[in-house]
N, C-alpha and C positions, 0 to 999 in steps of 0.2 A: 504494500500500500504506500503510495506516494503521500508525503505529508508536507504541508506548508503552514507555518505559524507566523502570523503578522500581529505586531503590536503597534497600533496607530497612535502617534503623538507621545509615546513614552518608550522607554527601554525596559523590557521584561527582565526580571532577575533570573538567575540560573535555577533557583529552586522551583520557581513557577514553571519554567520550561521543562524541567525534569519531571514534575508532576504531570504536565500535559502529555509528555512522551510516554510515561508509564501507563497512564489511563488509555491512551490511544492504542498502545500495544495490547491491552486487555480487550478493548472493543474490537480489535481486528480478529480476535478469536471467535467472535459471533458469526462471522462469515468470511470466507476467502474470496468473495466476490466484490468486496469493497475495493474500488480502484484508486480513489484519491480522497484525502481529507484536508479541508481548508479550515483553519482556526483563525478567527479574528478577535483580538482583544482591543477594546477601546474604552475611553472615558466618555460618559454621557454628560452633556452640558446641563446639569440640573443642580439645584441647591441642596438636595437631599444626600444622605450618606450612601444610599443605594444608587450609585452612579457608575459602577463597573459593569461593562457589557461584554458578554462572551457569545460569539456566534460560531457554529460549526456546520459545515456542509459536507456530507458524505456522498461521493459519487459512486453510484452502484448502477448496474444495468437496469434500464427503465428510467424511473424517476429518481432524482436525488433526494436524500433525506436532509432536513434542515431543522436546526433548533437555535433559539436565541433566548438568553436569560440574562437578568440583571441581578446583581447582588452587592453586598457591602464590600466584598473583596473579590478579586479575580478568581481565587480558589473556590469560593462559594458559588459564584456564577458558573464556573466550569463544571463543578460537581452536579449542579442542576441540569446543565446542558447534556452532560454524559448520561445522566439518568433518563432524560427525555429521549435521547437517541437510542438507548438500549431498548426502551419500550417500542420505538418505531422499528428498530431492526427485528425484534421478535415478531411483531405484526407482519412485517414484510416477508420474513422467512416462512411464517405460517401460510400466508397467501400464496407464495411461490411454491411451497411444497404441495398445498392443496391443488393448485393448478396442474402441477406435474403429475400428481396421482390421477386426476381426472383424465388427462391426456393419455397416460399409460393405460388406464382402465379401458378407455374407449378404443384404443388400438388392440387390446386383447379381445374385446367383444366382436371386433370385425372379422 
């Protein structure tokens, strides 16, 4: 899986980058069909403490999976995004598997 991590308007520290790489390694075990992962970290222009934004786009065959979350820290926002993407990947795998089973079953009936 190709990875791209962008931090807009700030420099991400090494511990944050290590956390991101570790979690992306775990999410790659969900499916070997993930082609690319784009992570964008940015600061939202708001007066509240919840102004750290994390966006992740996973390129997979068919439609891409995308999640965007806001948190008090980048680590918190990233954890929420990873959780959302895990749910999306599970749903995607279920739908893909069900479709494959239906196609295989119809081929056997013919």
